[in-house]
N, C-alpha and C positions, 0 to 999 in steps of 0.2 A: 397626645401620645408621643413618647420619645422616639425619635428617628434613630433606629439602630445602625443605619448606614453611615451616620455622621461620625467621623473619626478626628481626633486631635493629635497632631504630631509635631515634634520639635526637630527642626532641621539645623544642624551646625553648618554655617556658611563661611567659606574662606575668601579673602580678598577684599572685604569691606573695610574702608578707611574713614568714611565721613558720612554725614547725613544724606548727601546726594546718592551714595551707594545704597543706603537704606531705602530711600524713596524708589530707586530703580527696581530693586528686588521685590519690594512690596507691590508695586504696580504690576510687575510681570506675573507674580503669583495670583494676585486678585483677578487678573484677566482670564485665568483658567475657568472654564465652565465646570461648575461643581465645587469650586472653592467658596466657602461661606465667608471666611475672614482670614486674612494673613497679616500678622503683626511682626515686624522685623526689629530686632534690638541690636544696636551697634555695640553696646557695652559687653553683652554676652556673645556677640557674633553668631546670632541664631535667629531663626524664624519660627513662630508658633502658627501653625496652619490648621484651621478647621475645614474639613472637606468631606464630600460624599465619596466613600471608598468604591462605590459602584461606577462612578463617573471619572474619578481621578486616580491614577496609579502613581507609584513611587517614581517611575520613569518620567511621568508628566511633570511632577514637581521638580525633579532634577533638571529636566529640559528647560523649564521656566526660569530657574535660577541661572542656568547657562546662557539663556537668551538675554538676560540682563547684564551679562559680562562677568559672572562670578561662578563659583563652583561649590558643590557640597563638600564640606570637610569630611574626612574619614571619621566615622563614629568609632568609639572605643571598641575595638575588635577583641573578642574573648574566645577562648578555646577550651574545650572540655573533652576528656576521653571517657567514654561510657562503656561499661562492661555489660554485655548482652547475653542472655541465656536462651537457648532453644533453637539457634540457627544451625542448619545442617546442609544447605545447598545455596547455589547462586541466586535462586529465586527468593530465598529468605533475605539475602543481602540486599537485593533490589527492593524488596518490600519495606525493609527497615529504613533504607536510605531515602526512599521516596516519602515515607511518613515523617521522617525528621526534617527533610527539606521543605515540607509543607508548612512548618512552623514559621510564623511571621518573625523575621529577624535572622533566621538561619541563612548564612551565605553559602555554606558548603558542608556536606556530610559525607565522610569517607568511611565505609563499613568494611571491616576485615573479617572474613570467615575463619581464617586460621587462628587468629588471636581472640576471636569472639568479642570484638570491640568496635567502637565507632568513634572517630574523631570528628567533633563538630566545631565549626567556626561560625560565630554568630555575633550580632550586635544587639544591644537592648538589655532588658531585665528578665531574660528567660531563666526560670528556676529548674531545679532537678525534677520537680513535680511535672513541669511542662514536658520535659524529655521523657519522663516515665509514661505519661499519657500517650505520647506519640508512639513509643515502642510497644505499649500495650495495645494500641489501636492496630498495629501491624501484626499482632498475635504473638508477641514475644515478651520476655521479662527482663527488666533492668535490674542489675545487681548494684544497689545503691552504695553499699559500703566500699566498693572498690573503685568508685568513680573519682577522678581527679578533680580538684577544686579549680574554679576558673579565676582568671585575673580579675581583680575587683575593679568595679567602675571607678572608684576613687583613684586607684593607682594609675589606671589608664588615662583618666582626665588630667591628673597631676603631671604625668609624663608628657602629655600633649602640650600642656601649658608651658612646661619647662623647655621643650623643644622649640616652641615658638619664641620664647624669651632668648634662648641661646642663639637662635638664628638672627634675631634682631640685634643682639649684642655683637655678633660676628660682623654683620653688615656695617654697624657703627664703627668698629675698629678699623675695618678695611677702608672706609670712607675717610677717616681721619689720617690714616697712614699715607694717603695721597694728598690730603688737603693741607696738612701742616707744612709740607714743602712749598705749596702754593702761597700760603700766608707769609712764610719767611722770605720767599722770592719777591713778593709784592712789597713787603715792608722795606726791604733793602733798597728797592727802587724809589718808594715814596719818601722815605726818611733821609737816606744818604745819597739818593740819586745814582746809586750803583746798580747797573743792569747786568746781572750775571749771564754770561754767554752772549751778550749783545742783544739788540732789539729783535733780531730774527730768532735767536735761540729762546728768548723770553716768550715770544708769541707761540712758538712751537711747543715749549714746555707747558704753558698755560693750557693750550688746547689738549695736549696729550694727557696731562694729569687730571684735568677736569673731565675729559672723556672717560678716563678710567673710573672716576667716581660715579659718573652718570650711568655708565653701562655695565658696571659690576655690582657694587653694593646698591646702586640706584636702579638696577634692572627691574626689580619687582614693581617699582613705582612707574617706570616707563611702560612696562607690559600692561599694567592695570589701566594706565591712561589710554593706551591704544585700544584695548578691549572695550572700555566704556565709551570711547569716541565712536568706535565702529558700530556699537549697538545704540548710538544716539542717546546715551544716558551718561553724559559727562560727569565725572566725580572730581574730588579735590586733586587727585593725582594728575588730572589734565592741566590744572593750573600750575602745579609744580613743574610738570614736563614742559609746558609752553614757556614758562619763565626761564628755566635752566637752558633749554635748547635755544631760545632767543639770545640769551647771554652768551652761550657758546658760539652761536652764529656770528656775533660781532667779532669774535676772535679770528674767524676765517676771513672776514672782510679786511681786518687789520693786517692779516698775514698776506693776503693777495696784494694789498697796497705795497708791501715790501718789494713785490715783483712788478709793480706798476700796472697791476691788472684791476685795481679798484681804487675808489677815492679814499682819502685819509679818514679814518674812523677810530673812535676811542674803543678799546677792547674791554669787554666785561667777561672774557672767557674764564678768568680765574674765579670770578664771583660765582659762576655757574657751579663749580665744584664745591665752593663754600656753602652755597644755598642747599645743595643736596646733602652735604655732610650734616648740616644742622637739621635738615628734614629727617634723615634716618636716625639721628640722635633723639629727636623729638618722638619718633615712633617707638624707639626702645624705651624711653622714659614712660611714655603713655602705656605701653604694653605692661611694664612693670607695675605702674600705678593701678591699672585695671585689674591685674592679678591680685594686688593687695585689697582692692575694693571688693573682690569676690571671695575673700578669705572665709567669710561666714559659711557660705555654701560648701566651700572646700572642706571646712572643718566638719560640717554635717556628714559629708561623704566619707570621712575617715573615722567616724565615731563607731561604726559597727564592729562587733566582735568578729574575730577571724575563725575561731573554732569553738566547739561546745563539748562538754562532757555529758554523755547520755547513758541511760541504762538500756542495755540490749542483752536479752537472754540472761538476765541476772548479773551481768557484768558491766563495769564502767568502761566505756570506749570513747575516744576523742574523734569527732567528725567535724568536717567543715560546716560552717553556719549555712552555707548554700545547700547542704545536704539534709538539713533538718526538715522534718515533716510534722504537720499538726498532730498532736497526741504524744509526741516524744516527751519523755521525762528527763529534764535537764538537771544536773547537779551543779549548783553554783556556790562556790566557797567564798569566804570573806575576802574582799579585795578584787574579786573577779567581776567582769561585765556580765550582765544577764544577756545571753546570746540573742534571744528574740522575745517578742511579746508572749506573755503567758499568764498562767494562774498558779499561785502558790498552792501546792498540795501537801507539803510537809515542811516544818521548821518555822522559826521566827527570826526576823532580822530587821534592820533599818536599811533603807535604800536611798542612795543619793540620786534624786531625779532632776538635778539642776539643768541637765542638757535639754529636758523637755519643758520645764516650767520656769527656769531662771531663778528658782528659789533654792537657797543654799542649805536650808535645814533638811536633814534626812527624814524620810517618811517610814513609819513602822509598818511592817508587813507580816501577815499571819495567814494560815490556810484559808483559802477562799478569796484572798485579795488579788487584784490584777497587778502585774508588773510590766514595765515597758522595756523593750529590748534596748541594749547599749547603756542602760543605767547601771550604776555600780552598787553591788552588794557590800555592805559595810562590815557587819560584825557577827553574823551567824550563818550557818549553812542552810541553804534553801533547796528544796526540790520543787521544780517549776514545770508544769505541763505546758508545752508549746501550743499556743492557740492561733497565732498568725505567723506566717513565714514569707520570705521574699518580698515581693512588691506590695503585700498587704500589711506589712508591719507599720507601726507608728512612725518610725524614722523614715521609711520609704515614702509614706504619705506626706510627711513634713517636707521632704526634699522635693516631691512633686509639686506641692503647693507653692513653695518658694520659687521653683523654676517657672511655674505658671504666672506668678506675680511679676517676676522679672521679664517675662515675655509679654505682659500686658502693657497698655498705654494709658497715660494720664491725660484727661481732656485738654489740659493747658498746652500739651505738646502739639495739638492740631495746628495752631498758628505757625509754630516753628517748622512743622512738616510742610506747610504750604510755601513757606519761604525757601526752605532747602530744596524743594522740588525744582525751583527755577534759579537757585543760587549760582551755580557754576556758569550757566549760559549768561546770566546777567553780569557776573564779574568779568567774563571774557569780553562782553560788550563794553563794560566800563573801561577795561584795559585798552581796547581798540580806540574808544572815544578819547582816552587820555593821550594816546600816541598822536591821534589826529589833531587834537586841540593844541598840543605843544608845537606841532608843525604849522598849523593854520594861524595861531596867534602867538608867534615867537616873542613879540614885544612884551605882552602881558605876562606870560609864564617866565620869560627870561628875566623880567624885572623881579619877580618873586624869588627866582634862584639867586639873583645878585643880593637881594635883601637878606635872604636866609643864610647865605654864605658867610655873613658877618658874625653869626653866632652858632652855626651848625658846621662842624669841621669837615664832614664828609661830602658836602655839596661843593662841586667844582664847576662854576659857570664856564670855565675855559675849555671844557671838553666838547663844546659845540652843541648847536640846537638839536640836531638829529640824535646825538648821543644822549642828551638830556631827556628827550622824548622817550627813547628806549629805556632809559634809567627809571623813569617814573612808571612806565607801563609794566616793566618787569616787577617793580616793587608792588604794584597793584595786584598782579597775579599771585605773588607768593605771600602777601600779607593776609589775603582773604581766607577765612577759616570756617568752612561748614562743619568741621570736626567738632568744634566746641558746641555748636547747636545740636548735633546728633548725640553727643554724650551727656548733655545737660540733664535730661530727665532719667534715662536708663541707669546711669551710674548712681544717682541718688536713690532710685528705686531698688537697685541691687543692694546697696549698703543698708537701707531701711528695712527691706524684707529679711535680710540676713540677721540684722539686730533683733528683729521681731521674733524670728525662729529661736534665737538663743534665749529669749525672755518669755517664751510661751505665748507669743502673739503672732498668729499666722495671717499675713495679708494675702488674700486670694485674688483680689482685683485691684489694679492700680488706681482706678477712678475713685475708690473709697478714700484714698489719701487726700485727694482734692476736695471731695464732697464733705469730709469731716470738718473742714474749717467753717462750713456754712450751717452745720447742725445746731439747732437751738432747743430741740426737745429730745430727751433720751427716755424711751419707754422701757421700763424694767419689769420683766416677768417676776412675780413674787416668789413662787415656789422653785427652789433650786438655784435662784439667782440672788435674791436678797436673803432668803432663808436657806437652811441646809437641805431642804427637800426631803428630810427624813423625820417624821413626827416622833415625839417622845412624851411619856407621861410627865406632867409637871406638878399636878396637885391630886391629892386623894383626901376627900372629906367623908368621914363616916357619919351615919345618921341612925336614929332610932335604936341606939345601943349596940349596933354591929361593930365588930373589931376590924382594924385594917387588914389583918391576916385573912379574915373570913371574906371580906369584900374582894380583896385581890384574888384569892383562890377561886372564888365563884366566878368572878368576871373573867379571869384568865382562862379558866377551864371552858367557859361558855364560848369565848372568842377563839378558842384553839382551832375551830373548823372554819373560821372566817379568813377570807383573802383580802379584806379591806385593809389599807395601810394603818388606819386608826386602830382597828382590831388587833393587827399584828403588833402595834406599839404596846397595847395593853398586855398581850401575851408575853412579849419579851420582858416587860417590866415585872410581871408577876413571877416569871421563872427566875429572874435575878434575885427577887426578894424572898420567894417562898420555895423555890425548887420545883418539886414534882407537882404536876397538875392532874386533875381527874379527867376522865373522858366525858364528853358531852353527848347527849342523845336528843333526837328530835330537833336538830339545829335548823333554824330557818332565818334567812336574811330578808329583812323587810326594807325594800328599796327606799332610800332617802330618809329612813326613820331609825333603823338599828337592827338588832337581832333578838331572837328568843331561842332558848334551849333548856334542856333539863340536865341538872348536875346533882348527882347523889340524891336523886328523887325530888329535888326542889326545882320549881320553875323559875328561870332567870330571864329578866328583860334588861337589855342595855341599849340606851339610845336617847331619843329626843323626848321632850315633854309630850308631843303628840302621840308617840308610841305608848307611853304609860297611860295617858288619858284614854286612848282607845282600848286599853287593856283593863280599864276600870280601876286604876291605881291613882289615888288623889295626890296632888302636889300642893303643899301649903305655901304661904307667902314667904316664910323664912328660906325655904329651899329655892324659891324663885329669885330671891335677893342674892343668894350665894351664886346661883347660875349666872345672873346678870353681871355680877362683879367679875367673875372669871372671863366672861365673853368680852367685857370691856378691856381686859388685859390681852386680847388677841389669842384667846385659848378656846378650843372646842370642848364644851362641857357636856358630858354624857351621864345620864342618870342610871343607877344600877338598882334594880328591884329584885329581891329574893323572897320567893314564896308569898307574893302579894304585897310586900311592904318595901318602901324605899330604904335601901341599906347604905347608899352612899352616892357621891358624885366623883367621877374621874375626869380630870381635865387633861387634854392632850394638846400640845402645841408643836409647831415646826420652828425650832430655834433659829434666831437670826444669826447669820454668819458674823464672825468676829469683826471683820473689817468693813461691814456694810455701811455703818454710820459714817465712818471717816471717809470712805470712798465716795459716798453721795455728797458729802460736804466738799470734797475736792472737785467733783463734777460741777457743782454749783459755782465754784471759783472760776472754772473754765467758761462760765457764761451759759451753761446748759441747764434746762429746766427738767429735773427728773420727774417722771410720771410712773406710778406703779399700776400694773394691770394684773388682775387676779380673778379667779372664779369664786373666791370667798365672799361671804356676806359683807355688807358695807361696814358694820360695826367692827368686825374682826380686821378687815382690811385697813380701816382708818387707824386702828390701834397700832398695827405694824408700821404703817406709814409715819405715824407720829413719833414712834420710837427711833426711826432711822433718819428723820428730818425731811420727809417727802410731804409736800403740801397738796399735790394733785393726785387723786386716786380714781381709777376706773375699776369698779368692783362688779361681781356677779356676771362675769363674762365667760362664756364657754370657749374652749380652745379654738373652735372653728369661727368664732366671732371676733377674735383678736385682730385679724387683718382688716376687718371693717372699722374697728376703732382706730387703727393706725391711719386708715384712709381718711377718716373723719378729721383727724388732727392735721393731715396734709391739706385737706380742703379749707382749713382755717389759716393756711399760709405758713404752717410750721414745717421746717426741714427736720425730718425724724430719723433718729437711729433707734433700732429696736434690739434689745438684748434678751436672748432666750436660749432654750436648750437645743434648738435646731431640729427637734423631732415633732413635739406637739405644736411648736411655734413656727414651723417652716413657712406657712402661708404669710404670717405677719412679718417674718424676717425678709421674705421676698418682696412684700408690699412696701416696706420701709425704704427710705432713700439709702440707708446703710444698714445691713443686717449683721449683727455681731452675735455669732453662735458660740455657745459654750460647749466645748468638747467634754466627753465623759470618759475619763481614763484613757484608754488607748484608742478610743473611737474619735478620730479627728476628721474623718472623711465626711464632713457635713457640707453638702453642696448648696444649701440655701443661704449660707452666710458669706458676706463680702470679707469679713474678718472672722477668724476662728480663734478662740481662746482655749488653750490646753487646760488651764486650771480654772475651776468654776467659781472663782470669787470675784468680787467687784473691783479689787485692786488691779486685776488684769484688764478691766475696762478702762481704768485710769491710765494704765500703761499704753493701751491701744490709742487712746486720744492723744497722749503726749507724743507717741511715736509718729502718728499720722501727721500731726501739726508740725513736728520737727522736720520730717521728711519733705513735706510740701514747701516749707520755708527754704530748704536747701535747693529744691527744684526751681523755685522762683529766683533765688540768688544766682544759680547757674545760668538760667536763661537770660537774666538781666546782664550778667557779665559777658555772655556770649554775643548778645546783640550789641551791647555797648562797645565792645571791642571792635566789631566789624564796622559799626556806624562811625566810630571815631577814626579808626586806623585807615580805612580805605580812602576817605577824603585827603588825609595827610599824605598818603602815598601818591595820590593823583597830583598833588601840588609839588611833588618831587622832594619832599622833606625827609623821606625815609630811605636809608641805604637798603638795597635789596637783601643783603645778608642780615641786617638788623630786623628787617621786616619778617624774614623767615624765622629768626629767633623768637620774635614776638608771636608769630603764628603758632609755633611749637609750644610756647609757654601758655598760650590761651587754652589749648586742649588739656595740658597737664594741670592747669589751674582748676579747671572744671572738675576733673577727676579727684584732685587733692581736696577741693572744697567738699565734695561728696563724702570723702573719707573722714572729714572732720565730724560728720554726723555720729561716728562711733564714740566720740567723747561725750555725747549728750546723755544725761542721766534720765532715763524714762521710768525709773522706780518711783512709786508714790512717795511724797515727802511727808509721811506721818508715821 
């Protein structure tokens, strides 16, 4: 039984810069009693937490994040003014205010009796319906038409991202404003031997300008380093702070030497400012790159329509989309977005559904058809009845799934997580060991410096052994980069899940991306996956002198009381051919055999051989031959008897989808073995399989037995992906290593699938395989370069071969490289190549 006390929440976290930060926040949240799982994502700067709401409060979560040395970022705050009818005293005000403030997400509700209104400040996805229920619960009425619309989530998120980018850019320019004079001053001394303001002025200038860079634009880094150190969870900022402060400290020693208060020492004070300038520049570029990597989710957030034209009291009025209620009749003219999910009640048009399916061809719509909110009406006016609003809409579900995917973890990241958990302390240890080694073994390391100075211009053996030791230790501190390790997986997952959403492939769980590379068997449900899932009449054979018109009229009339899909197919076909049908009397459905009824005084039987045999109607060999031939063609053949004689045979089949054969061939090229599973008899199943190129068939399987068949394949050592509709096939989808659920129209909230396909054709399965493999390839590339960079660069820094400033540039580049490499995934073509 599902535990209703378990809640999942997404927490935006500020202050995280590297994988060590992620590890610290994750550990702190997971330590809370009642937290089932906490997964922290550096790329999205958020944590996804599953917890028991009876044991863990929002304050507990916030406190855990703060204990790790970080803070919860302010969520997108929205405000709405509500018009309330029926209040007449201070008690009314208190009652409404209390009811509104009880809503999860409401920060403050201010109710005004004089204006009969309430101003509500809240976070999250509260809809007008939620507020209406709260006001109704207090005993009053909400006037919907007069309520102000809220700031959209997309606008608030975009504004927050822009503010973050602007802040990073401002810090960068301030840093370079003080660093450029440092560089010019140092170059004049190094190249021409000219020391502006003399040696004392030079030392004071280097200390002053570098201190300005460290403690103004670099203050966020210093503050973060102090917090994480204080909480015993050192992050990357600790390495930068230690490196820059050590470099700055050498300037003070050199300055004191000017007054005879310290030994002669080579000053790296100017280098401290340069290191920090490149560090904040790297942060800015990284922030910008991460913003571009998340463009897909940003695009989804901005797709929704802002307002809708609805019929109210016989008139057309414009309302905010947030004020729509289920049942509202929306008028959508050509070129307009359909405001929310609904059903066409009047009009015909074609609709561009590319935002949902990734398919460019418009889809024809007529009364009774479902439409998806935010898709575009092309060429005819439609009247649409709203069926889903707010967080229940297709677009909201897609955004939720993408956010969940971006918050999940891929198993390959576990090793990186173990490394980053101890990364910073280990690097600090290596830096101290480097310092000690240079001082203890001056001959060995000095020899290396002498040798390297012959081809590396920035190595100066003349600066002294202690200065060289500091030089190498500072380089070790600033070259190490846990950022790249922390960004390797989430940025690729961010881009991949966003690409999938744009192409109708919704990745719900990150581990599916890694598991897909190992899949060698893909089980395909026949009905609705390989076939259309809607049977139609394919053949009509008349016998014993009966006419087609008579057979169809009698069969259609008899089946008009049937609810069976095969019977409905006959009725629909008969109406299209003959028009009006007669009424049936004495209708009886005979389970597993067919039906009998009386039409126009004649007894009608429609069904299997056994039904007619039991009814005393004989079947000759020629009829048997024709029945067998139809069944070999994957058709369900039904005998029609009128007044005791066989009048004809009607064959019904579920047509194979247009792309099934090509898609199955593509899956074979990927090295997958397609297996068809169906409840049909073996003869029909094999006929369908042969037509689409499937060699292995599991037939005669009831829906509740499919999971057993998947388990049997797994016991044979196969890694199985199961493709089904997510309703009848839910147990099998859950049993499979990867469940690929096919969404139906606007219903994409399928919890049993690891991957959900918006469009129900096999081409979408091909896209999901290509996307999963491409995304995992990027993850592997990112992790390789992140580890390779650290494994190669740290030893070079230990040997004194890297200038600390160049080391910092390399460190910044490694993070940006990982994000940029993830963005290259957007160039990958995941469309089937047929």
